[in-house]
C-alpha positions as CSV (number, residue, x, y, z in Angstrom):
1,M,-26.5,4.5,37.3
2,K,-26.1,1.8,40.1
3,K,-22.8,0.7,37.8
4,F,-21.6,4.4,38.2
5,K,-22.5,4.6,41.9
6,G,-20.5,1.8,42.7
7,F,-17.4,2.9,40.4
8,I,-17.9,6.0,42.8
9,K,-18.1,3.7,46.4
10,K,-14.9,1.8,45.3
11,E,-12.8,5.2,44.6
12,F,-13.6,6.6,47.9
13,Y,-12.8,2.8,49.2
14,H,-9.3,3.3,47.8
15,I,-8.8,6.8,48.7
16,F,-9.6,6.0,52.7
17,R,-7.8,2.8,52.4
18,D,-4.5,4.9,51.3
19,K,-3.1,6.8,54.1
20,R,-0.6,8.5,51.9
21,S,-3.1,10.0,50.3
22,L,-5.6,10.8,52.8
23,F,-2.4,12.7,54.6
24,I,-1.8,14.7,51.6
25,L,-5.8,15.5,51.0
26,F,-6.4,17.0,54.8
27,G,-3.0,16.8,56.4
28,M,-0.9,18.9,54.1
29,P,-3.5,22.0,54.2
30,I,-3.6,22.0,57.8
31,A,0.2,22.3,58.6
32,Q,0.7,24.6,55.6
33,I,-2.4,27.0,57.2
34,M,-0.7,26.4,60.5
35,L,2.8,27.5,59.8
36,F,2.0,30.0,57.5
37,G,-0.5,31.9,60.1
38,F,1.9,31.8,62.9
39,A,5.2,32.0,61.1
40,I,4.3,34.7,58.7
41,T,4.3,38.0,61.0
42,N,5.7,41.5,61.0
43,E,5.5,42.0,64.3
44,I,8.4,40.9,67.4
45,N,7.6,39.5,70.0
46,N,10.5,38.7,72.7
47,V,13.4,40.0,71.0
48,D,16.4,40.1,73.0
49,I,18.5,43.3,73.6
50,A,20.9,44.4,75.9
51,I,21.0,47.9,78.1
52,L,23.9,50.0,78.5
53,D,22.6,52.5,81.0
54,H,25.3,55.2,81.8
55,A,23.2,57.2,84.0
56,K,21.4,54.4,86.2
57,D,18.8,57.0,87.6
58,A,15.2,56.9,88.6
59,T,13.8,57.8,85.1
60,T,16.0,55.3,83.4
61,K,15.3,52.6,85.5
62,E,11.4,53.3,84.8
63,I,11.7,53.3,80.8
64,I,13.9,50.0,81.1
65,N,11.0,48.2,83.3
66,K,8.3,49.7,80.5
67,I,10.1,48.2,78.0
68,S,10.7,44.5,80.2
69,A,7.4,44.7,80.7
70,S,6.4,44.4,77.4
71,S,6.1,41.2,75.4
72,Y,8.1,42.7,72.4
73,F,11.4,42.9,74.3
74,S,13.3,40.7,76.4
75,I,16.2,42.4,78.4
76,H,19.0,39.5,77.8
77,Q,21.7,41.6,79.6
78,F,23.2,44.7,81.1
79,I,26.7,45.7,79.5
80,E,28.7,48.4,81.4
81,N,30.9,49.4,78.6
82,E,30.4,50.6,74.7
83,S,33.5,48.3,73.9
84,D,31.1,45.4,75.0
85,I,28.7,46.1,71.9
86,E,30.1,44.7,69.2
87,S,30.8,41.4,71.2
88,V,27.3,40.6,72.2
89,F,26.2,41.2,68.8
90,K,28.5,39.0,67.4
91,T,26.9,36.3,69.3
92,G,23.9,36.4,67.2
93,K,21.2,36.7,70.0
94,I,21.1,40.4,71.0
95,K,19.5,42.2,68.1
96,A,19.6,45.7,69.8
97,V,21.1,47.5,72.4
98,L,19.7,50.7,74.3
99,N,22.1,53.4,75.0
100,F,21.2,55.6,77.5
101,E,23.1,58.5,77.8
102,K,24.9,60.1,81.2
103,D,22.7,62.1,83.5
104,F,19.7,60.8,81.5
105,S,16.9,61.8,84.1
106,K,19.4,65.4,84.9
107,N,19.0,66.7,81.2
108,L,15.5,65.5,80.9
109,I,14.2,67.8,83.7
110,K,17.0,70.5,83.4
111,E,17.0,70.7,79.8
112,N,13.7,68.9,79.1
113,Q,15.6,66.7,76.3
114,A,17.5,63.9,76.9
115,T,19.2,61.2,74.2
116,L,18.3,57.4,73.7
117,Q,20.6,55.9,71.3
118,I,19.1,52.6,69.7
119,I,21.4,50.4,68.1
120,A,20.2,47.9,66.0
121,D,21.5,44.6,64.4
122,A,20.6,45.2,60.5
123,T,21.9,41.9,59.0
124,D,17.8,41.8,59.1
125,P,16.9,45.3,58.2
126,N,13.3,44.3,58.7
127,T,13.5,43.4,61.8
128,A,16.4,46.2,62.8
129,N,13.7,49.1,61.6
130,T,10.6,46.9,63.3
131,I,12.8,47.3,67.0
132,S,13.4,51.0,66.2
133,N,9.9,51.4,65.4
134,Y,8.7,49.5,68.6
135,V,11.1,51.4,71.0
136,N,10.0,55.3,69.4
137,A,6.4,53.9,69.8
138,M,7.3,53.2,73.7
139,L,9.1,56.0,74.3
140,L,6.5,58.4,72.6
141,N,4.0,56.7,75.2
142,Y,6.2,57.0,78.3
143,L,6.7,60.7,77.7
144,K,2.5,61.3,76.7
145,E,2.0,59.7,80.3
146,Q,5.0,62.4,81.9
147,N,3.8,65.0,80.0
148,K,0.3,65.3,81.7
149,D,0.7,67.6,84.4
150,I,4.0,69.9,83.3
151,K,3.9,73.0,81.3
152,I,6.9,72.4,79.4
153,A,7.2,69.0,77.4
154,Y,9.8,66.5,78.0
155,Q,11.7,65.4,75.1
156,I,13.2,61.9,74.5
157,M,15.3,62.2,71.6
158,P,16.0,58.1,70.1
159,Q,19.0,58.0,67.7
160,T,19.1,55.1,65.7
161,R,22.1,53.2,64.7
162,M,22.2,50.3,62.0
163,V,25.2,48.2,62.4
164,Y,26.8,45.8,59.8
165,N,24.4,47.0,57.4
166,P,24.2,50.8,57.6
167,E,22.2,51.4,54.4
168,L,19.6,48.6,55.2
169,K,20.1,46.8,51.8
170,S,17.9,43.9,51.8
171,V,20.6,41.5,49.5
172,Y,22.5,41.2,52.8
173,M,19.4,39.3,54.3
174,F,18.7,37.7,51.0
175,V,21.7,36.4,49.7
176,P,22.4,34.2,52.9
177,G,19.0,32.7,52.8
178,V,18.8,32.4,49.4
179,M,22.2,30.5,49.1
180,T,21.0,28.1,52.1
181,I,18.0,27.3,49.9
182,I,19.6,26.3,47.2
183,L,22.1,24.7,48.9
184,M,19.9,22.2,50.9
185,L,16.9,22.0,48.4
186,V,19.9,20.8,45.3
187,S,22.1,18.8,47.5
188,A,19.3,16.5,49.3
189,M,16.9,16.6,46.2
190,M,20.1,15.3,44.3
191,T,20.7,12.7,46.7
192,S,17.3,11.4,47.4
193,I,16.4,11.3,43.5
194,S,19.5,9.5,42.6
195,I,19.1,6.8,45.1
196,S,15.7,6.1,44.8
197,K,16.4,5.7,41.2
198,E,18.5,2.9,41.8
199,K,15.8,1.3,44.5
200,E,12.9,1.9,41.8
201,L,14.9,0.2,39.0
202,G,16.3,-2.8,41.4
203,T,20.1,-2.2,41.1
204,M,20.4,-0.9,44.4
205,E,19.8,-4.4,46.4
206,I,22.5,-5.8,43.8
207,L,25.0,-2.7,44.9
208,L,24.2,-3.6,48.8
209,V,25.1,-7.4,48.2
210,S,27.9,-6.5,46.7
211,P,31.6,-7.0,49.2
212,L,31.0,-3.6,49.9
213,K,29.7,-2.3,53.3
214,P,26.3,-0.2,53.1
215,F,28.5,2.6,54.4
216,L,30.7,2.6,51.7
217,V,28.0,2.0,49.2
218,I,26.3,5.4,50.6
219,V,30.0,7.1,51.0
220,G,30.4,6.2,47.4
221,K,26.8,7.1,45.9
222,V,27.1,10.7,47.7
223,F,30.7,11.8,46.8
224,P,30.3,13.0,43.3
225,Y,27.3,15.3,44.7
226,I,29.8,16.8,47.4
227,F,32.0,18.3,44.7
228,L,29.3,19.5,42.3
229,S,27.6,21.2,45.6
230,I,30.7,22.7,46.5
231,I,31.0,24.2,43.2
232,N,27.6,25.2,43.1
233,A,28.6,26.8,46.7
234,A,31.4,28.7,45.1
235,V,29.7,30.1,42.2
236,I,26.8,31.4,44.9
237,I,29.6,33.1,46.5
238,I,31.1,34.8,43.8
239,L,28.0,35.9,42.2
240,S,26.9,37.4,45.9
241,M,30.3,39.4,46.4
242,F,30.9,40.6,42.9
243,V,27.4,41.0,41.6
244,F,25.4,42.1,44.3
245,K,28.2,43.6,46.2
246,M,28.2,41.4,49.1
247,P,30.7,41.6,52.1
248,V,32.5,39.2,53.4
249,Q,34.3,40.6,57.0
250,G,35.4,37.4,57.9
251,S,37.4,34.6,56.9
252,L,36.6,33.6,53.5
253,F,38.4,29.8,54.1
254,L,36.2,29.3,57.1
255,L,33.2,30.1,55.0
256,G,34.6,27.4,53.0
257,L,34.6,24.8,55.0
258,E,31.3,26.0,56.9
259,S,29.7,25.6,53.3
260,V,31.4,22.3,52.7
261,L,29.7,20.8,56.3
262,F,26.4,22.3,55.4
263,I,26.5,20.5,52.0
264,I,27.5,17.0,53.7
265,T,24.7,17.8,56.2
266,S,22.3,18.2,53.4
267,L,23.5,15.3,51.4
268,S,23.1,13.0,54.4
269,L,19.4,14.5,54.8
270,G,18.9,13.3,51.2
271,I,20.4,9.9,52.0
272,L,17.4,9.7,54.7
273,I,14.9,10.4,52.7
274,S,15.5,7.9,49.9
275,T,15.7,5.4,52.6
276,I,11.8,5.8,53.4
277,S,11.3,6.4,49.7
278,A,10.2,3.8,47.2
279,T,10.0,6.1,44.2
280,Q,11.3,9.3,42.4
281,Q,8.5,10.9,42.9
282,T,8.2,10.4,46.6
283,A,11.6,11.4,47.1
284,M,10.7,14.5,45.0
285,M,7.6,15.4,47.0
286,I,9.2,15.2,50.1
287,S,12.3,17.1,49.5
288,L,10.4,19.8,48.1
289,M,7.0,20.0,50.6
290,G,9.4,18.7,53.4
291,L,12.3,20.7,53.1
292,M,11.4,23.9,51.2
293,L,8.4,25.2,53.6
294,P,10.3,24.7,57.2
295,T,13.6,26.0,55.5
296,I,11.7,29.1,53.8
297,L,9.7,29.8,57.3
298,L,11.2,28.0,60.0
299,S,15.0,29.0,59.2
300,G,15.1,32.7,60.4
301,F,15.6,33.6,56.7
302,I,12.6,36.0,56.1
303,F,10.7,36.0,59.2
304,P,12.2,36.3,63.0
305,I,12.1,33.2,65.1
306,S,11.7,35.2,68.2
307,S,8.4,36.4,67.1
308,M,6.9,32.7,66.9
309,P,4.9,30.5,69.3
310,L,7.2,28.4,71.5
311,P,6.4,25.2,69.5
312,L,7.8,26.7,66.3
313,Q,10.9,27.8,68.1
314,I,11.4,24.7,69.1
315,I,10.9,22.8,65.8
316,S,13.0,25.5,64.1
317,N,16.3,24.1,65.9
318,I,16.0,20.9,63.9
319,I,16.5,22.9,60.8
320,P,19.6,22.8,59.6
321,A,19.0,26.0,57.4
322,K,18.3,27.8,60.7
323,W,22.2,27.3,61.9
324,F,23.7,27.4,58.6
325,I,22.2,31.2,58.0
326,I,23.2,32.0,61.0
327,I,26.8,30.9,60.2
328,V,27.1,32.8,57.2
329,K,25.7,35.8,58.4
330,G,28.4,35.8,61.5
331,I,31.0,35.1,58.9
332,M,30.0,37.5,56.0
333,L,28.8,40.6,57.7
334,K,29.8,40.4,61.0
335,G,33.7,39.2,60.7
336,V,33.3,36.4,63.6
337,G,35.5,33.6,64.0
338,L,35.1,29.7,64.7
339,S,34.7,30.9,68.4
340,F,31.6,32.7,68.0
341,I,30.3,30.0,65.8
342,W,31.3,26.5,66.8
343,K,28.3,25.7,68.7
344,E,26.1,26.3,65.6
345,T,29.0,23.9,63.8
346,L,28.9,21.3,66.1
347,V,25.2,21.2,65.8
348,L,25.4,20.7,61.9
349,F,27.9,18.1,62.8
350,G,25.7,16.7,64.8
351,M,22.8,16.4,62.5
352,T,25.4,15.0,59.9
353,V,26.1,12.3,62.0
354,F,22.4,11.7,63.1
355,Y,21.2,11.8,59.7
356,M,24.4,9.0,58.5
357,V,24.1,6.5,61.2
358,I,19.8,6.3,60.5
359,S,20.5,5.9,56.8
360,V,22.7,3.1,57.5
361,K,20.9,1.0,59.7
362,K,18.2,1.3,57.8
363,Y,20.1,0.0,55.0
364,N,21.2,-2.9,56.9
365,I,17.5,-3.8,57.7
366,R,16.8,-4.2,54.1
367,L,19.8,-6.7,54.0
368,E,18.5,-8.7,56.9
């Protein structure tokens, strides 16, 4: 029995000495429960909306102030003309426009009825529906307060219009997200495992002491995977267009270029993972756990980023998938050009350069 107790003690010592095991045992569950607890929500918070107020009277100002005072919406801008609605949606920041009819207050008092149009960006149908429901609930609450002391009740008739996805097809939301996840995981995983295998077998050291510079070794190792991932992307786009009837309102050529940029970004991330992974198993675990969960939860694929706590919103900015989903939805559903998505493109390009520079430096350290 003493020998058995000694054996158990030894195992505890081994576990406590291994920091990676402790991290997996205690760190991963905490990280996952925090991510799932805060990121997974059907509620909306601080959603950016725009106001088109044709009436500009006391009643519309009162309703606007009530909406602005809530934690659900943040009034990002006021627009003057209906022609501006499409351009504010194409920026990708505005999720809904509230359009107050002319003579809103006058119609409410004289005819006991006025109209408010809710125009929602339905590229994310779940969020669009939730926005419409929240606005309707706030209007009912406002009318309840106003109708206390009058005989004939006032009525505000909300008219909801969904743009870019009027039929609220969920496939319009899932295709860009699934495309992003597949390209991210396949590209990053293939690269990280491939290079980790060379390191595990000891053949990577032979390559690194060859006349080729570390940068050329890395590029040469990744180059074939670029073509394989491009084929993967082309298949996904073709299937989404012809099987799932996903529209491509913008330029197919631009979509292809942006997909290639994202593939290179993902491959660069895979190289970075390989530099910190001694074995294929470690690279696989980092690729799956370190990329899959953040990509699904913090990219805006399923859950709106604006509804997450501020720390998670900040962290989401370092997730490449977030920027690519904005680009894909913009090109495929809104028909935007490079002038609307140049910031997201620049972010992906900057991430690629950053990953490549860090990876090359780490390989240089190994040579010294």
